[in-house]
LOBA-167142 format. One record per residue: x, y, z of N, C-alpha, C in turn; residue in three letters. Coordinates in nm, 2 decimals, always signed. Layout:
! LOBA-167142
<r><n_u>X</n_u><n_v>Y</n_v><n_w>Z</n_w><ca_u>X</ca_u><ca_v>Y</ca_v><ca_w>Z</ca_w><c_u>X</c_u><c_v>Y</c_v><c_w>Z</c_w><residuo>ALA</residuo></r>
...
! end
This chain:
! LOBA-167142
<r><n_u>+0.08</n_u><n_v>-0.12</n_v><n_w>+0.00</n_w><ca_u>+0.00</ca_u><ca_v>+0.00</ca_v><ca_w>+0.00</ca_w><c_u>+0.09</c_u><c_v>+0.12</c_v><c_w>+0.00</c_w><residuo>UNK</residuo></r>
<r><n_u>+0.06</n_u><n_v>+0.22</n_v><n_w>-0.09</n_w><ca_u>+0.13</ca_u><ca_v>+0.34</ca_v><ca_w>-0.09</ca_w><c_u>+0.03</c_u><c_v>+0.45</c_v><c_w>-0.12</c_w><residuo>UNK</residuo></r>
<r><n_u>+0.08</n_u><n_v>+0.58</n_v><n_w>-0.10</n_w><ca_u>-0.01</ca_u><ca_v>+0.70</ca_v><ca_w>-0.12</ca_w><c_u>+0.08</c_u><c_v>+0.81</c_v><c_w>-0.18</c_w><residuo>UNK</residuo></r>
<r><n_u>+0.02</n_u><n_v>+0.89</n_v><n_w>-0.25</n_w><ca_u>+0.08</ca_u><ca_v>+1.02</ca_v><ca_w>-0.30</ca_w><c_u>+0.03</c_u><c_v>+1.13</c_v><c_w>-0.21</c_w><residuo>UNK</residuo></r>
<r><n_u>+0.11</n_u><n_v>+1.20</n_v><n_w>-0.14</n_w><ca_u>+0.07</ca_u><ca_v>+1.30</ca_v><ca_w>-0.04</ca_w><c_u>+0.15</c_u><c_v>+1.43</c_v><c_w>-0.07</c_w><residuo>UNK</residuo></r>
<r><n_u>+0.08</n_u><n_v>+1.54</n_v><n_w>-0.04</n_w><ca_u>+0.14</ca_u><ca_v>+1.67</ca_v><ca_w>-0.06</ca_w><c_u>+0.19</c_u><c_v>+1.72</c_v><c_w>+0.08</c_w><residuo>UNK</residuo></r>
<r><n_u>+0.32</n_u><n_v>+1.74</n_v><n_w>+0.09</n_w><ca_u>+0.38</ca_u><ca_v>+1.78</ca_v><ca_w>+0.22</ca_w><c_u>+0.47</c_u><c_v>+1.90</c_v><c_w>+0.19</c_w><residuo>UNK</residuo></r>
<r><n_u>+0.43</n_u><n_v>+2.02</n_v><n_w>+0.25</n_w><ca_u>+0.51</ca_u><ca_v>+2.14</ca_v><ca_w>+0.24</ca_w><c_u>+0.52</c_u><c_v>+2.18</c_v><c_w>+0.09</c_w><residuo>UNK</residuo></r>
<r><n_u>+0.41</n_u><n_v>+2.17</n_v><n_w>+0.01</n_w><ca_u>+0.41</ca_u><ca_v>+2.21</ca_v><ca_w>-0.13</ca_w><c_u>+0.47</c_u><c_v>+2.12</c_v><c_w>-0.23</c_w><residuo>UNK</residuo></r>
<r><n_u>+0.52</n_u><n_v>+2.00</n_v><n_w>-0.18</n_w><ca_u>+0.58</ca_u><ca_v>+1.90</ca_v><ca_w>-0.27</ca_w><c_u>+0.50</c_u><c_v>+1.77</c_v><c_w>-0.26</c_w><residuo>UNK</residuo></r>
<r><n_u>+0.50</n_u><n_v>+1.69</n_v><n_w>-0.36</n_w><ca_u>+0.44</ca_u><ca_v>+1.56</ca_v><ca_w>-0.36</ca_w><c_u>+0.54</c_u><c_v>+1.45</c_v><c_w>-0.34</c_w><residuo>UNK</residuo></r>
<r><n_u>+0.50</n_u><n_v>+1.36</n_v><n_w>-0.25</n_w><ca_u>+0.59</ca_u><ca_v>+1.25</ca_v><ca_w>-0.22</ca_w><c_u>+0.51</c_u><c_v>+1.12</c_v><c_w>-0.23</c_w><residuo>UNK</residuo></r>
<r><n_u>+0.57</n_u><n_v>+1.01</n_v><n_w>-0.27</n_w><ca_u>+0.52</ca_u><ca_v>+0.87</ca_v><ca_w>-0.27</ca_w><c_u>+0.56</c_u><c_v>+0.82</c_v><c_w>-0.13</c_w><residuo>UNK</residuo></r>
<r><n_u>+0.46</n_u><n_v>+0.78</n_v><n_w>-0.05</n_w><ca_u>+0.49</ca_u><ca_v>+0.74</ca_v><ca_w>+0.09</ca_w><c_u>+0.44</c_u><c_v>+0.60</c_v><c_w>+0.11</c_w><residuo>UNK</residuo></r>
<r><n_u>+0.51</n_u><n_v>+0.52</n_v><n_w>+0.19</n_w><ca_u>+0.47</ca_u><ca_v>+0.38</ca_v><ca_w>+0.23</ca_w><c_u>+0.49</c_u><c_v>+0.37</c_v><c_w>+0.38</c_w><residuo>UNK</residuo></r>
<r><n_u>+0.43</n_u><n_v>+0.28</n_v><n_w>+0.44</n_w><ca_u>+0.44</ca_u><ca_v>+0.26</ca_v><ca_w>+0.58</ca_w><c_u>+0.59</c_u><c_v>+0.23</c_v><c_w>+0.62</c_w><residuo>UNK</residuo></r>
<r><n_u>+0.64</n_u><n_v>+0.28</n_v><n_w>+0.73</n_w><ca_u>+0.77</ca_u><ca_v>+0.26</ca_v><ca_w>+0.78</ca_w><c_u>+0.88</c_u><c_v>+0.32</c_v><c_w>+0.69</c_w><residuo>UNK</residuo></r>
<r><n_u>+0.85</n_u><n_v>+0.41</n_v><n_w>+0.60</n_w><ca_u>+0.94</ca_u><ca_v>+0.47</ca_v><ca_w>+0.51</ca_w><c_u>+0.99</c_u><c_v>+0.61</c_v><c_w>+0.57</c_w><residuo>UNK</residuo></r>
<r><n_u>+1.12</n_u><n_v>+0.63</n_v><n_w>+0.56</n_w><ca_u>+1.17</ca_u><ca_v>+0.76</ca_v><ca_w>+0.61</ca_w><c_u>+1.19</c_u><c_v>+0.85</c_v><c_w>+0.48</c_w><residuo>UNK</residuo></r>
<r><n_u>+1.16</n_u><n_v>+0.98</n_v><n_w>+0.50</n_w><ca_u>+1.19</ca_u><ca_v>+1.07</ca_v><ca_w>+0.39</ca_w><c_u>+1.22</c_u><c_v>+1.21</c_v><c_w>+0.44</c_w><residuo>UNK</residuo></r>
<r><n_u>+1.30</n_u><n_v>+1.28</n_v><n_w>+0.36</n_w><ca_u>+1.33</ca_u><ca_v>+1.42</ca_v><ca_w>+0.39</ca_w><c_u>+1.24</c_u><c_v>+1.51</c_v><c_w>+0.32</c_w><residuo>UNK</residuo></r>
<r><n_u>+1.18</n_u><n_v>+1.61</n_v><n_w>+0.40</n_w><ca_u>+1.10</ca_u><ca_v>+1.71</ca_v><ca_w>+0.34</ca_w><c_u>+1.15</c_u><c_v>+1.84</c_v><c_w>+0.38</c_w><residuo>UNK</residuo></r>
<r><n_u>+1.10</n_u><n_v>+1.95</n_v><n_w>+0.32</n_w><ca_u>+1.15</ca_u><ca_v>+2.08</ca_v><ca_w>+0.36</ca_w><c_u>+1.11</c_u><c_v>+2.11</c_v><c_w>+0.50</c_w><residuo>UNK</residuo></r>
<r><n_u>+1.19</n_u><n_v>+2.19</n_v><n_w>+0.57</n_w><ca_u>+1.18</ca_u><ca_v>+2.21</ca_v><ca_w>+0.71</ca_w><c_u>+1.04</c_u><c_v>+2.24</c_v><c_w>+0.76</c_w><residuo>UNK</residuo></r>
<r><n_u>+0.99</n_u><n_v>+2.16</n_v><n_w>+0.85</n_w><ca_u>+0.86</ca_u><ca_v>+2.18</ca_v><ca_w>+0.91</ca_w><c_u>+0.87</c_u><c_v>+2.24</c_v><c_w>+1.05</c_w><residuo>UNK</residuo></r>
<r><n_u>+0.76</n_u><n_v>+2.30</n_v><n_w>+1.10</n_w><ca_u>+0.77</ca_u><ca_v>+2.38</ca_v><ca_w>+1.23</ca_w><c_u>+0.75</c_u><c_v>+2.28</c_v><c_w>+1.35</c_w><residuo>UNK</residuo></r>
<r><n_u>+0.72</n_u><n_v>+2.16</n_v><n_w>+1.33</n_w><ca_u>+0.70</ca_u><ca_v>+2.06</ca_v><ca_w>+1.44</ca_w><c_u>+0.83</c_u><c_v>+2.03</c_v><c_w>+1.51</c_w><residuo>UNK</residuo></r>
<r><n_u>+0.82</n_u><n_v>+2.00</n_v><n_w>+1.64</n_w><ca_u>+0.94</ca_u><ca_v>+1.96</ca_v><ca_w>+1.72</ca_w><c_u>+0.97</c_u><c_v>+1.81</c_v><c_w>+1.69</c_w><residuo>UNK</residuo></r>
<r><n_u>+1.10</n_u><n_v>+1.77</n_v><n_w>+1.73</n_w><ca_u>+1.14</ca_u><ca_v>+1.64</ca_v><ca_w>+1.71</ca_w><c_u>+1.06</c_u><c_v>+1.55</c_v><c_w>+1.80</c_w><residuo>UNK</residuo></r>
<r><n_u>+1.01</n_u><n_v>+1.43</n_v><n_w>+1.75</n_w><ca_u>+0.93</ca_u><ca_v>+1.34</ca_v><ca_w>+1.82</ca_w><c_u>+0.78</c_u><c_v>+1.36</c_v><c_w>+1.82</c_w><residuo>UNK</residuo></r>
<r><n_u>+0.75</n_u><n_v>+1.48</n_v><n_w>+1.76</n_w><ca_u>+0.60</ca_u><ca_v>+1.51</ca_v><ca_w>+1.75</ca_w><c_u>+0.54</c_u><c_v>+1.43</c_v><c_w>+1.64</c_w><residuo>UNK</residuo></r>
<r><n_u>+0.41</n_u><n_v>+1.40</n_v><n_w>+1.65</n_w><ca_u>+0.33</ca_u><ca_v>+1.33</ca_v><ca_w>+1.55</ca_w><c_u>+0.27</c_u><c_v>+1.43</c_v><c_w>+1.46</c_w><residuo>UNK</residuo></r>
<r><n_u>+0.27</n_u><n_v>+1.40</n_v><n_w>+1.33</n_w><ca_u>+0.21</ca_u><ca_v>+1.49</ca_v><ca_w>+1.23</ca_w><c_u>+0.10</c_u><c_v>+1.42</c_v><c_w>+1.16</c_w><residuo>UNK</residuo></r>
<r><n_u>+0.01</n_u><n_v>+1.49</n_v><n_w>+1.10</n_w><ca_u>-0.10</ca_u><ca_v>+1.43</ca_v><ca_w>+1.02</ca_w><c_u>-0.11</c_u><c_v>+1.51</c_v><c_w>+0.89</c_w><residuo>UNK</residuo></r>
<r><n_u>-0.10</n_u><n_v>+1.44</n_v><n_w>+0.78</n_w><ca_u>-0.11</ca_u><ca_v>+1.51</ca_v><ca_w>+0.65</ca_w><c_u>-0.25</c_u><c_v>+1.46</c_v><c_w>+0.58</c_w><residuo>UNK</residuo></r>
<r><n_u>-0.33</n_u><n_v>+1.56</n_v><n_w>+0.55</n_w><ca_u>-0.46</ca_u><ca_v>+1.53</ca_v><ca_w>+0.50</ca_w><c_u>-0.47</c_u><c_v>+1.55</c_v><c_w>+0.35</c_w><residuo>UNK</residuo></r>
<r><n_u>-0.37</n_u><n_v>+1.61</n_v><n_w>+0.28</n_w><ca_u>-0.37</ca_u><ca_v>+1.63</ca_v><ca_w>+0.14</ca_w><c_u>-0.32</c_u><c_v>+1.50</c_v><c_w>+0.07</c_w><residuo>UNK</residuo></r>
<r><n_u>-0.40</n_u><n_v>+1.40</n_v><n_w>+0.07</n_w><ca_u>-0.37</ca_u><ca_v>+1.27</ca_v><ca_w>+0.00</ca_w><c_u>-0.43</c_u><c_v>+1.28</c_v><c_w>-0.14</c_w><residuo>UNK</residuo></r>
<r><n_u>-0.35</n_u><n_v>+1.27</n_v><n_w>-0.24</n_w><ca_u>-0.39</ca_u><ca_v>+1.28</ca_v><ca_w>-0.38</ca_w><c_u>-0.43</c_u><c_v>+1.15</c_v><c_w>-0.44</c_w><residuo>UNK</residuo></r>
<r><n_u>-0.36</n_u><n_v>+1.04</n_v><n_w>-0.39</n_w><ca_u>-0.39</ca_u><ca_v>+0.91</ca_v><ca_w>-0.45</ca_w><c_u>-0.36</c_u><c_v>+0.80</c_v><c_w>-0.35</c_w><residuo>UNK</residuo></r>
<r><n_u>-0.43</n_u><n_v>+0.69</n_v><n_w>-0.35</n_w><ca_u>-0.41</ca_u><ca_v>+0.58</ca_v><ca_w>-0.26</ca_w><c_u>-0.41</c_u><c_v>+0.45</c_v><c_w>-0.35</c_w><residuo>UNK</residuo></r>
<r><n_u>-0.31</n_u><n_v>+0.37</n_v><n_w>-0.34</n_w><ca_u>-0.31</ca_u><ca_v>+0.24</ca_v><ca_w>-0.40</ca_w><c_u>-0.30</c_u><c_v>+0.13</c_v><c_w>-0.29</c_w><residuo>UNK</residuo></r>
<r><n_u>-0.41</n_u><n_v>+0.06</n_v><n_w>-0.28</n_w><ca_u>-0.42</ca_u><ca_v>-0.05</ca_v><ca_w>-0.18</ca_w><c_u>-0.43</c_u><c_v>-0.18</c_v><c_w>-0.25</c_w><residuo>UNK</residuo></r>
<r><n_u>-0.31</n_u><n_v>-0.24</n_v><n_w>-0.29</n_w><ca_u>-0.30</ca_u><ca_v>-0.37</ca_v><ca_w>-0.35</ca_w><c_u>-0.38</c_u><c_v>-0.37</c_v><c_w>-0.48</c_w><residuo>UNK</residuo></r>
<r><n_u>-0.36</n_u><n_v>-0.27</n_v><n_w>-0.57</n_w><ca_u>-0.43</ca_u><ca_v>-0.27</ca_v><ca_w>-0.70</ca_w><c_u>-0.56</c_u><c_v>-0.19</c_v><c_w>-0.69</c_w><residuo>UNK</residuo></r>
<r><n_u>-0.62</n_u><n_v>-0.16</n_v><n_w>-0.58</n_w><ca_u>-0.74</ca_u><ca_v>-0.08</ca_v><ca_w>-0.57</ca_w><c_u>-0.70</c_u><c_v>+0.07</c_v><c_w>-0.56</c_w><residuo>UNK</residuo></r>
<r><n_u>-0.70</n_u><n_v>+0.13</n_v><n_w>-0.67</n_w><ca_u>-0.65</ca_u><ca_v>+0.27</ca_v><ca_w>-0.68</ca_w><c_u>-0.76</c_u><c_v>+0.37</c_v><c_w>-0.67</c_w><residuo>UNK</residuo></r>
<r><n_u>-0.74</n_u><n_v>+0.47</n_v><n_w>-0.57</n_w><ca_u>-0.84</ca_u><ca_v>+0.57</ca_v><ca_w>-0.55</ca_w><c_u>-0.77</c_u><c_v>+0.71</c_v><c_w>-0.58</c_w><residuo>UNK</residuo></r>
<r><n_u>-0.82</n_u><n_v>+0.78</n_v><n_w>-0.68</n_w><ca_u>-0.76</ca_u><ca_v>+0.91</ca_v><ca_w>-0.71</ca_w><c_u>-0.85</c_u><c_v>+1.02</c_v><c_w>-0.66</c_w><residuo>UNK</residuo></r>
<r><n_u>-0.79</n_u><n_v>+1.12</n_v><n_w>-0.60</n_w><ca_u>-0.87</ca_u><ca_v>+1.23</ca_v><ca_w>-0.54</ca_w><c_u>-0.90</c_u><c_v>+1.33</c_v><c_w>-0.65</c_w><residuo>UNK</residuo></r>
<r><n_u>-1.01</n_u><n_v>+1.41</n_v><n_w>-0.62</n_w><ca_u>-1.04</ca_u><ca_v>+1.53</ca_v><ca_w>-0.71</ca_w><c_u>-1.06</c_u><c_v>+1.65</c_v><c_w>-0.63</c_w><residuo>UNK</residuo></r>
<r><n_u>-0.96</n_u><n_v>+1.72</n_v><n_w>-0.58</n_w><ca_u>-0.82</ca_u><ca_v>+1.70</ca_v><ca_w>-0.59</ca_w><c_u>-0.76</c_u><c_v>+1.61</c_v><c_w>-0.48</c_w><residuo>UNK</residuo></r>
<r><n_u>-0.83</n_u><n_v>+1.59</n_v><n_w>-0.37</n_w><ca_u>-0.78</ca_u><ca_v>+1.50</ca_v><ca_w>-0.26</ca_w><c_u>-0.88</c_u><c_v>+1.39</c_v><c_w>-0.24</c_w><residuo>UNK</residuo></r>
<r><n_u>-0.83</n_u><n_v>+1.28</n_v><n_w>-0.18</n_w><ca_u>-0.91</ca_u><ca_v>+1.16</ca_v><ca_w>-0.15</ca_w><c_u>-0.99</c_u><c_v>+1.19</c_v><c_w>-0.02</c_w><residuo>UNK</residuo></r>
<r><n_u>-1.12</n_u><n_v>+1.18</n_v><n_w>-0.02</n_w><ca_u>-1.20</ca_u><ca_v>+1.21</ca_v><ca_w>+0.10</ca_w><c_u>-1.17</c_u><c_v>+1.11</c_v><c_w>+0.21</c_w><residuo>UNK</residuo></r>
<r><n_u>-1.15</n_u><n_v>+1.16</n_v><n_w>+0.33</n_w><ca_u>-1.14</ca_u><ca_v>+1.08</ca_v><ca_w>+0.45</ca_w><c_u>-1.00</c_u><c_v>+1.01</c_v><c_w>+0.46</c_w><residuo>UNK</residuo></r>
<r><n_u>-0.91</n_u><n_v>+1.04</n_v><n_w>+0.37</n_w><ca_u>-0.78</ca_u><ca_v>+0.98</ca_v><ca_w>+0.38</ca_w><c_u>-0.68</c_u><c_v>+1.07</c_v><c_w>+0.45</c_w><residuo>UNK</residuo></r>
<r><n_u>-0.59</n_u><n_v>+1.01</n_v><n_w>+0.52</n_w><ca_u>-0.48</ca_u><ca_v>+1.08</ca_v><ca_w>+0.59</ca_w><c_u>-0.36</c_u><c_v>+1.00</c_v><c_w>+0.61</c_w><residuo>UNK</residuo></r>
<r><n_u>-0.25</n_u><n_v>+1.06</n_v><n_w>+0.63</n_w><ca_u>-0.12</ca_u><ca_v>+1.00</ca_v><ca_w>+0.65</ca_w><c_u>-0.06</c_u><c_v>+1.05</c_v><c_w>+0.78</c_w><residuo>UNK</residuo></r>
<r><n_u>-0.03</n_u><n_v>+0.96</n_v><n_w>+0.87</n_w><ca_u>+0.03</ca_u><ca_v>+1.00</ca_v><ca_w>+1.00</ca_w><c_u>+0.18</c_u><c_v>+0.98</c_v><c_w>+1.00</c_w><residuo>UNK</residuo></r>
<r><n_u>+0.26</n_u><n_v>+1.07</n_v><n_w>+1.05</n_w><ca_u>+0.40</ca_u><ca_v>+1.06</ca_v><ca_w>+1.05</ca_w><c_u>+0.46</c_u><c_v>+1.11</c_v><c_w>+1.18</c_w><residuo>UNK</residuo></r>
<r><n_u>+0.58</n_u><n_v>+1.08</n_v><n_w>+1.21</n_w><ca_u>+0.65</ca_u><ca_v>+1.12</ca_v><ca_w>+1.33</ca_w><c_u>+0.78</c_u><c_v>+1.19</c_v><c_w>+1.28</c_w><residuo>UNK</residuo></r>
<r><n_u>+0.81</n_u><n_v>+1.31</n_v><n_w>+1.34</n_w><ca_u>+0.93</ca_u><ca_v>+1.38</ca_v><ca_w>+1.31</ca_w><c_u>+1.05</c_u><c_v>+1.31</c_v><c_w>+1.38</c_w><residuo>UNK</residuo></r>
<r><n_u>+1.15</n_u><n_v>+1.27</n_v><n_w>+1.30</n_w><ca_u>+1.27</ca_u><ca_v>+1.21</ca_v><ca_w>+1.36</ca_w><c_u>+1.37</c_u><c_v>+1.31</c_v><c_w>+1.40</c_w><residuo>UNK</residuo></r>
<r><n_u>+1.41</n_u><n_v>+1.40</n_v><n_w>+1.30</n_w><ca_u>+1.51</ca_u><ca_v>+1.50</ca_v><ca_w>+1.33</ca_w><c_u>+1.50</c_u><c_v>+1.62</c_v><c_w>+1.23</c_w><residuo>UNK</residuo></r>
<r><n_u>+1.56</n_u><n_v>+1.73</n_v><n_w>+1.27</n_w><ca_u>+1.58</ca_u><ca_v>+1.84</ca_v><ca_w>+1.18</ca_w><c_u>+1.73</c_u><c_v>+1.84</c_v><c_w>+1.14</c_w><residuo>UNK</residuo></r>
<r><n_u>+1.76</n_u><n_v>+1.85</n_v><n_w>+1.02</n_w><ca_u>+1.89</ca_u><ca_v>+1.85</ca_v><ca_w>+0.97</ca_w><c_u>+1.91</c_u><c_v>+1.94</c_v><c_w>+0.85</c_w><residuo>UNK</residuo></r>
<r><n_u>+2.03</n_u><n_v>+1.95</n_v><n_w>+0.80</n_w><ca_u>+2.06</ca_u><ca_v>+2.03</ca_v><ca_w>+0.69</ca_w><c_u>+2.13</c_u><c_v>+1.95</c_v><c_w>+0.58</c_w><residuo>UNK</residuo></r>
<r><n_u>+2.10</n_u><n_v>+1.98</n_v><n_w>+0.46</n_w><ca_u>+2.15</ca_u><ca_v>+1.90</ca_v><ca_w>+0.34</ca_w><c_u>+2.30</c_u><c_v>+1.94</c_v><c_w>+0.31</c_w><residuo>UNK</residuo></r>
<r><n_u>+2.35</n_u><n_v>+1.88</n_v><n_w>+0.21</n_w><ca_u>+2.49</ca_u><ca_v>+1.91</ca_v><ca_w>+0.17</ca_w><c_u>+2.50</c_u><c_v>+2.05</c_v><c_w>+0.11</c_w><residuo>UNK</residuo></r>
<r><n_u>+2.61</n_u><n_v>+2.11</n_v><n_w>+0.12</n_w><ca_u>+2.64</ca_u><ca_v>+2.24</ca_v><ca_w>+0.07</ca_w><c_u>+2.64</c_u><c_v>+2.24</c_v><c_w>-0.08</c_w><residuo>UNK</residuo></r>
<r><n_u>+2.56</n_u><n_v>+2.33</n_v><n_w>-0.14</n_w><ca_u>+2.56</ca_u><ca_v>+2.35</ca_v><ca_w>-0.28</ca_w><c_u>+2.64</c_u><c_v>+2.48</c_v><c_w>-0.31</c_w><residuo>UNK</residuo></r>
<r><n_u>+2.74</n_u><n_v>+2.47</n_v><n_w>-0.40</n_w><ca_u>+2.82</ca_u><ca_v>+2.59</ca_v><ca_w>-0.43</ca_w><c_u>+2.77</c_u><c_v>+2.65</c_v><c_w>-0.56</c_w><residuo>UNK</residuo></r>
<r><n_u>+2.76</n_u><n_v>+2.78</n_v><n_w>-0.56</n_w><ca_u>+2.72</ca_u><ca_v>+2.86</ca_v><ca_w>-0.67</ca_w><c_u>+2.84</c_u><c_v>+2.94</c_v><c_w>-0.71</c_w><residuo>UNK</residuo></r>
<r><n_u>+2.89</n_u><n_v>+2.92</n_v><n_w>-0.83</n_w><ca_u>+3.01</ca_u><ca_v>+2.99</ca_v><ca_w>-0.88</ca_w><c_u>+2.97</c_u><c_v>+3.07</c_v><c_w>-1.01</c_w><residuo>UNK</residuo></r>
<r><n_u>+2.99</n_u><n_v>+3.20</n_v><n_w>-1.00</n_w><ca_u>+2.96</ca_u><ca_v>+3.29</ca_v><ca_w>-1.12</ca_w><c_u>+3.09</c_u><c_v>+3.35</c_v><c_w>-1.16</c_w><residuo>UNK</residuo></r>
<r><n_u>+3.11</n_u><n_v>+3.36</n_v><n_w>-1.30</n_w><ca_u>+3.23</ca_u><ca_v>+3.41</ca_v><ca_w>-1.35</ca_w><c_u>+3.20</c_u><c_v>+3.47</c_v><c_w>-1.49</c_w><residuo>UNK</residuo></r>
<r><n_u>+3.26</n_u><n_v>+3.58</n_v><n_w>-1.51</n_w><ca_u>+3.26</ca_u><ca_v>+3.64</ca_v><ca_w>-1.65</ca_w><c_u>+3.40</c_u><c_v>+3.65</c_v><c_w>-1.70</c_w><residuo>UNK</residuo></r>
<r><n_u>+3.42</n_u><n_v>+3.58</n_v><n_w>-1.81</n_w><ca_u>+3.55</ca_u><ca_v>+3.57</ca_v><ca_w>-1.86</ca_w><c_u>+3.61</c_u><c_v>+3.70</c_v><c_w>-1.91</c_w><residuo>UNK</residuo></r>
<r><n_u>+3.74</n_u><n_v>+3.72</n_v><n_w>-1.89</n_w><ca_u>+3.81</ca_u><ca_v>+3.84</ca_v><ca_w>-1.93</ca_w><c_u>+3.77</c_u><c_v>+3.97</c_v><c_w>-1.86</c_w><residuo>UNK</residuo></r>
<r><n_u>+3.69</n_u><n_v>+3.96</n_v><n_w>-1.76</n_w><ca_u>+3.64</ca_u><ca_v>+4.08</ca_v><ca_w>-1.69</ca_w><c_u>+3.69</c_u><c_v>+4.08</c_v><c_w>-1.55</c_w><residuo>UNK</residuo></r>
<r><n_u>+3.75</n_u><n_v>+3.97</n_v><n_w>-1.50</n_w><ca_u>+3.80</ca_u><ca_v>+3.97</ca_v><ca_w>-1.36</ca_w><c_u>+3.69</c_u><c_v>+3.95</c_v><c_w>-1.26</c_w><residuo>UNK</residuo></r>
<r><n_u>+3.57</n_u><n_v>+3.91</n_v><n_w>-1.30</n_w><ca_u>+3.46</ca_u><ca_v>+3.90</ca_v><ca_w>-1.21</ca_w><c_u>+3.44</c_u><c_v>+3.75</c_v><c_w>-1.17</c_w><residuo>UNK</residuo></r>
<r><n_u>+3.45</n_u><n_v>+3.72</n_v><n_w>-1.04</n_w><ca_u>+3.42</ca_u><ca_v>+3.59</ca_v><ca_w>-0.99</ca_w><c_u>+3.34</c_u><c_v>+3.61</c_v><c_w>-0.86</c_w><residuo>UNK</residuo></r>
<r><n_u>+3.25</n_u><n_v>+3.52</n_v><n_w>-0.84</n_w><ca_u>+3.17</ca_u><ca_v>+3.52</ca_v><ca_w>-0.72</ca_w><c_u>+3.14</c_u><c_v>+3.38</c_v><c_w>-0.68</c_w><residuo>UNK</residuo></r>
<r><n_u>+3.17</n_u><n_v>+3.34</n_v><n_w>-0.55</n_w><ca_u>+3.14</ca_u><ca_v>+3.21</ca_v><ca_w>-0.50</ca_w><c_u>+3.04</c_u><c_v>+3.23</c_v><c_w>-0.38</c_w><residuo>UNK</residuo></r>
<r><n_u>+2.93</n_u><n_v>+3.15</n_v><n_w>-0.39</n_w><ca_u>+2.83</ca_u><ca_v>+3.16</ca_v><ca_w>-0.29</ca_w><c_u>+2.79</c_u><c_v>+3.01</c_v><c_w>-0.25</c_w><residuo>UNK</residuo></r>
<r><n_u>+2.75</n_u><n_v>+2.99</n_v><n_w>-0.13</n_w><ca_u>+2.71</ca_u><ca_v>+2.86</ca_v><ca_w>-0.09</ca_w><c_u>+2.57</c_u><c_v>+2.86</c_v><c_w>-0.02</c_w><residuo>UNK</residuo></r>
<r><n_u>+2.51</n_u><n_v>+2.74</n_v><n_w>-0.02</n_w><ca_u>+2.38</ca_u><ca_v>+2.73</ca_v><ca_w>+0.04</ca_w><c_u>+2.36</c_u><c_v>+2.59</c_v><c_w>+0.09</c_w><residuo>UNK</residuo></r>
<r><n_u>+2.30</n_u><n_v>+2.58</n_v><n_w>+0.21</n_w><ca_u>+2.26</ca_u><ca_v>+2.45</ca_v><ca_w>+0.27</ca_w><c_u>+2.11</c_u><c_v>+2.46</c_v><c_w>+0.30</c_w><residuo>UNK</residuo></r>
<r><n_u>+2.04</n_u><n_v>+2.37</n_v><n_w>+0.25</n_w><ca_u>+1.89</ca_u><ca_v>+2.36</ca_v><ca_w>+0.26</ca_w><c_u>+1.86</c_u><c_v>+2.29</c_v><c_w>+0.40</c_w><residuo>UNK</residuo></r>
<r><n_u>+1.76</n_u><n_v>+2.34</n_v><n_w>+0.47</n_w><ca_u>+1.71</ca_u><ca_v>+2.28</ca_v><ca_w>+0.59</ca_w><c_u>+1.61</c_u><c_v>+2.18</c_v><c_w>+0.56</c_w><residuo>UNK</residuo></r>
<r><n_u>+1.62</n_u><n_v>+2.06</n_v><n_w>+0.62</n_w><ca_u>+1.53</ca_u><ca_v>+1.95</ca_v><ca_w>+0.60</ca_w><c_u>+1.48</c_u><c_v>+1.90</c_v><c_w>+0.73</c_w><residuo>UNK</residuo></r>
<r><n_u>+1.36</n_u><n_v>+1.83</n_v><n_w>+0.72</n_w><ca_u>+1.31</ca_u><ca_v>+1.75</ca_v><ca_w>+0.84</ca_w><c_u>+1.29</c_u><c_v>+1.61</c_v><c_w>+0.79</c_w><residuo>UNK</residuo></r>
<r><n_u>+1.35</n_u><n_v>+1.52</n_v><n_w>+0.87</n_w><ca_u>+1.33</ca_u><ca_v>+1.37</ca_v><ca_w>+0.84</ca_w><c_u>+1.21</c_u><c_v>+1.32</c_v><c_w>+0.91</c_w><residuo>UNK</residuo></r>
<r><n_u>+1.11</n_u><n_v>+1.26</n_v><n_w>+0.84</n_w><ca_u>+0.99</ca_u><ca_v>+1.21</ca_v><ca_w>+0.90</ca_w><c_u>+0.98</c_u><c_v>+1.06</c_v><c_w>+0.87</c_w><residuo>UNK</residuo></r>
<r><n_u>+0.92</n_u><n_v>+0.99</n_v><n_w>+0.96</n_w><ca_u>+0.89</ca_u><ca_v>+0.85</ca_v><ca_w>+0.95</ca_w><c_u>+0.74</c_u><c_v>+0.83</c_v><c_w>+0.93</c_w><residuo>UNK</residuo></r>
<r><n_u>+0.70</n_u><n_v>+0.77</n_v><n_w>+0.82</n_w><ca_u>+0.56</ca_u><ca_v>+0.74</ca_v><ca_w>+0.79</ca_w><c_u>+0.51</c_u><c_v>+0.63</c_v><c_w>+0.88</c_w><residuo>UNK</residuo></r>
<r><n_u>+0.41</n_u><n_v>+0.65</n_v><n_w>+0.96</n_w><ca_u>+0.36</ca_u><ca_v>+0.55</ca_v><ca_w>+1.05</ca_w><c_u>+0.24</c_u><c_v>+0.48</c_v><c_w>+1.00</c_w><residuo>UNK</residuo></r>
<r><n_u>+0.15</n_u><n_v>+0.55</n_v><n_w>+0.94</n_w><ca_u>+0.02</ca_u><ca_v>+0.49</ca_v><ca_w>+0.90</ca_w><c_u>-0.04</c_u><c_v>+0.56</c_v><c_w>+0.78</c_w><residuo>UNK</residuo></r>
<r><n_u>-0.11</n_u><n_v>+0.48</n_v><n_w>+0.70</n_w><ca_u>-0.18</ca_u><ca_v>+0.54</ca_v><ca_w>+0.59</ca_w><c_u>-0.33</c_u><c_v>+0.50</c_v><c_w>+0.61</c_w><residuo>UNK</residuo></r>
<r><n_u>-0.42</n_u><n_v>+0.59</n_v><n_w>+0.63</n_w><ca_u>-0.56</ca_u><ca_v>+0.56</ca_v><ca_w>+0.65</ca_w><c_u>-0.64</c_u><c_v>+0.61</c_v><c_w>+0.53</c_w><residuo>UNK</residuo></r>
<r><n_u>-0.72</n_u><n_v>+0.52</n_v><n_w>+0.48</n_w><ca_u>-0.80</ca_u><ca_v>+0.57</ca_v><ca_w>+0.37</ca_w><c_u>-0.86</c_u><c_v>+0.45</c_v><c_w>+0.30</c_w><residuo>UNK</residuo></r>
! end
């Protein structure tokens, strides 16, 4: 059984006991979350597609930790002008564990 759910503006395919990284959520570590924007549920071949969401469906998850991703380097250069610029960015993520899919 799996579901397509919208979390923090992005769509994820989730299954029970699956860990995934989503954009930083405001919940504390160890807190339980409930996502109600379930777009699709596949229960062993029985597929239910929402218009736009599946009625009565929800996904419960638990926040494991808040972390940051790898550093992404942005390098800009204009040749023969002496212009170089190096910038870095680390995205903040939240790791969640999917506990249950109801629907």
